[in-house]
N, C-alpha and C positions, 0 to 999 in steps of 0.2 A: 504494500500500500504506500502511495506517495502522493504528494501534492506540491505543486509549484506555487509560491506565494509572490505577489507583486510587492515591490519595495519602494516604489516611487511616491512622490507627494501628490495625491490625487486632487482633482477639482472637487471641492466640497459639494458642488451642485450636480455632479455627474451621477448617473445610475451605477451602482456597484454591482458587478456581475461575477458569478462563479461559473466557470466553463468546465464541462466534463465530457470526455470521449476517450475510449481506449485506443483509437486509431491515431497514431502520432501525426500522420499527414493531415487528417481532417482537423484534429485538435489545433495544430499550429496554424493551419489555414484560416480557421475561424478566429483564432486569437489575433492573428495579424490583421485580418479584415476588420474586426471590431476595434482594433487598436487605432484605426484611422478615423473613428467616429468621436467627435469632440466630447460628447456628453455620456460616453460609456467608459467605465473604469473597470478593467478586469483585475479583480483582487485575488483570484486563485484559479489555477488550472489543475484538473484532476484526471486520473486515468481509470478509476474504478468507483463502484458504489460507496465503499466504506470511506475512502478519502474524501469523496464528495460530501457525505454526511458530516464528517469532521470539519470540513471547510465551511459548510453552511452554519454549523453550530458556532464556529469561531468568529466568522465574519458577519453573520446576519445580513447578507447582501439584499439588494432590492430585487434581484432576479437571478435565477439559475438557468443556464442553457445546458441540457444534458442529452446524450444519446439514449435511446430506449433500451438498448442491450449493451451491457458492460460486464466485466468481471464483478463478482465471482462466478455467476452461473450463465451469463449471456442469455438471460431469459427476458424479463420485463423490468429490469432494475430502474429504468427511468420513471415508470409509473409507480413503482414501489417508493422511490425517493420522493416523488410528488406527494404521496400520501403521508410519508413520515414528516415531510416539511410542514404540513399543516399542524402537526403536534409541536414541532420545534418553534415555529413562528408563522402563523397564518398569513402574515403580511408579505412574506417572500413569494414572489411570482415564479412560476416554472414554465419554461419552454422545452417541450420534449421534441427531439429530432428523430425521425425514423425513416427507414427506407421502405416501410410497410404501409400500404394504403388501406389495409384491412381495417374496417371501421371498429372492430372489436376493441382494438387498443385505445382508440380515441374515446369510446364510450366508457371504458374502464378508467381512463384518466379523469373523466368528468363526473364519474358516478358519485363522488363525495362532494361535488360542487364544481361549477365551471369557473367561478371567480378566480382570477389570477393564474389561469392555466391556458397553455397553447399547445397545439399539436401540429407540427409542420413536417412535410416530407423533406428528406435531406437534400434533394436536388434544388430546393428553394434557397439553400444557404448561399448559393452563388450570388443571389440578389440581396445585397447588404440592406437595402431599404426594407425588404420584407422581413428579414430577421430582426433588424433594429425596431421595426414597427411592432413586431410581436413582443419583443423585450419591453418596450415602453408600455404596451397594452397590459401585459401581466403585472408589471410593476405598479400600474395604476388600478389593479383589481379587475381588469377586463379579461376577455377570453378570445382565442383565435382558433379556428379549425381550418385545416387545409381543404381547399375546394375539391380536390380529388378524393379525399376521405369522405367528404359529404356525398359525392357521387356513388362511392362504394357502399355507404350505408343505405342510400335510397335503393340501389340495385338489389341489395340484400333483403330489403323489406318489401319490395314490390316489383313485379315483373310486368305490370300492366303498361300498355302503351300510353295511356292517358296519365296526366299528372295526378299524384295522390291527393292533391289539394282541390280537385275538381268538385268535391262535395261540399266545400266550405262556402258559407255566405260571404258577401263582400265585407261585412263587418268582421267576421271571423278571420278573413285573410288580413285585414288591417291590423287586428290585434296580434295575429301571428307575426306580422312584420315587426311589431313593437317588441314581442318576445325575442325575436332574432337579434335585436339590438341590445339584449341583456337587461331590459327594463323590468322592474318589479311591478306587481299588480297595482300598487298605489301610483307609481309613475305613469303607467298606462292609463289609469283612470283619469289622472290629471291632464294628460295630453289629449285624450279623446273626449273629455267632458262627460265621463260616465261615473257611476258609483263603483266602488271596489267590488260590491256584490255582483253587479252586472258584468264586470270584467271576469270575475271568477266563474260565472255561469258560461260565458262565452268560451273561456279557456277549457272548461270541462267538456264542452261540446266539441271543441277542436281535438282534444285528446281522444275522445270517443270515435270521431270520424276518421282519425288517422290510426286507429287501432292501437293506441298507446295506453289505454286505461289500466292495463295490468302491470305497466312498468312502475318503477319507483318514481317519486315526485321529481327528483333531480333529473333522472333519465328522460322523463316525459318532456321536459323543457329543452334538454339538449337535443333529443331526437327530433322533436318538432322543429327546432331551429335549423338543423342540418337539412331536413326535408324541404323546408322553406327556401333555404339558400340554394339548394340544388335546382329547385323549380325556377328560381330567378335566372339561372344560367342557361336554362333550356330554351 
């Protein structure tokens, strides 16, 4: 287990980031790329799950960028770390990088809450603006899901030629759009000049029509969001 620590005098206004990937080429490439961004300060670079958890505990960064599979097991360490980080410090955002577009990983990442979590495919890393945008989003409590993962989830849940949103009313589609922006029921009610009770009824109808009623509450919102986002791309 090892961890590289930054020793410079950082900009106090910069976002403090811990980076983790067991692949030296990927790790150094991402580190150098993020090093060109003025408001990103890499405070530690790690090569495995255990050193990442140590660095997170020691530095309490604004965000972590981690590969999904690392030593010791090369399984789903990135998702495991994201869950553990909620116990260490819920304010720390986590961006999970993966070469797998299988929606199961994304759903597992978000199942304990989407706030402060992002799931990006590794080939997006070449676009520094996308990666930095995800880091800033999770550091601020937002969430990001890669569009190709969205498409994978929709394909897994429905093979119908028509949109899975075809049964929603215009008001329900409007509310689903608000959910996709990460807004709470209270915020949606305020934006659309509805009561919270009315919003809740609409949301329950949306979940029922999208056949999400049996899912956990968090999963319902995440899955409804990705279905909506995929529909917007079609």
